[in-house]
C-alpha positions in Angstrom: -192.2 151.1 126.0 -192.8 148.1 123.9 -190.8 148.1 120.3 -193.9 146.9 118.9 -197.2 148.8 118.3 -200.1 148.4 120.4 -202.0 145.7 119.1 -199.8 144.2 116.5 -199.8 140.0 116.4 -196.6 138.7 117.8 -194.9 136.3 115.5 -193.0 133.0 117.4 -189.7 134.9 116.2 -190.4 138.0 117.9 -191.4 135.7 121.0 -188.3 134.4 120.5 -186.4 137.8 120.4 -188.0 139.7 122.7 -189.3 137.4 125.3 -188.0 136.1 128.7 -190.8 134.4 129.9 -194.3 133.5 129.9 -197.3 132.3 131.6 -200.3 130.2 130.2 -204.2 129.9 130.6 -203.4 126.7 132.5 -201.6 129.1 135.0 -198.1 127.6 134.1 -195.1 129.8 133.6 -192.1 129.2 131.6 -188.8 130.6 130.6 -187.8 131.1 127.2 -184.4 129.6 125.9 -184.1 129.8 122.1 -187.1 128.3 120.8 -187.9 126.2 123.8 -190.2 126.9 126.8 -188.5 125.6 129.6 -190.6 124.9 133.2 -188.5 126.1 136.1 -189.8 123.5 138.8 -189.7 120.8 136.6 -187.5 121.0 133.6 -190.2 120.0 131.1 -189.0 121.3 128.0 -191.4 122.2 125.0 -191.1 123.6 121.6 -192.5 127.1 121.6 -194.2 126.5 118.5 -196.3 123.3 120.3 -197.3 125.7 123.2 -197.6 129.0 121.2 -201.6 128.6 121.4 -201.6 128.5 125.0 -199.6 131.6 125.8 -201.5 134.0 127.9 -198.9 136.9 128.4 -195.0 137.2 127.6 -192.6 139.3 129.4 -189.8 141.0 128.3 -186.1 141.2 130.5 -187.3 144.0 132.4 -190.1 141.8 133.9 -192.7 143.9 131.6 -195.5 142.7 129.8 -195.1 143.0 126.0 -198.2 140.5 124.8 -201.1 139.3 126.1 -204.1 138.0 124.9 -208.0 137.6 127.0 -209.2 134.5 125.3 -206.8 131.4 123.9 -208.8 132.0 120.4 -207.3 135.6 120.2 -204.2 136.2 118.4 -201.3 137.3 120.8 -200.8 141.0 120.4 -198.3 143.6 121.8 -199.2 145.8 124.6 -197.8 149.0 125.8 -195.2 147.7 128.5 -196.9 147.6 131.9 -195.1 146.4 134.9 -195.2 142.9 136.0 -197.6 142.6 139.3 -196.3 141.0 142.0 
């Protein structure tokens, strides 16, 4: 289970504290390192605040989705933690 209530909007601080990685609507994956997002293959570094509106799903250390949004205009909301699909 997530430490957030289902439907709570996650802040930038929540993502930095609880997130390990995330995927974007462009289907790019990034690792979270402090306040920076790092693309694992290209090593491209972007400040989280600059990519926050493009995040689709956030995963925690256990690779469970802790937040998601269906559309780019929706808020990034906490969900019940579910297993990452492989």
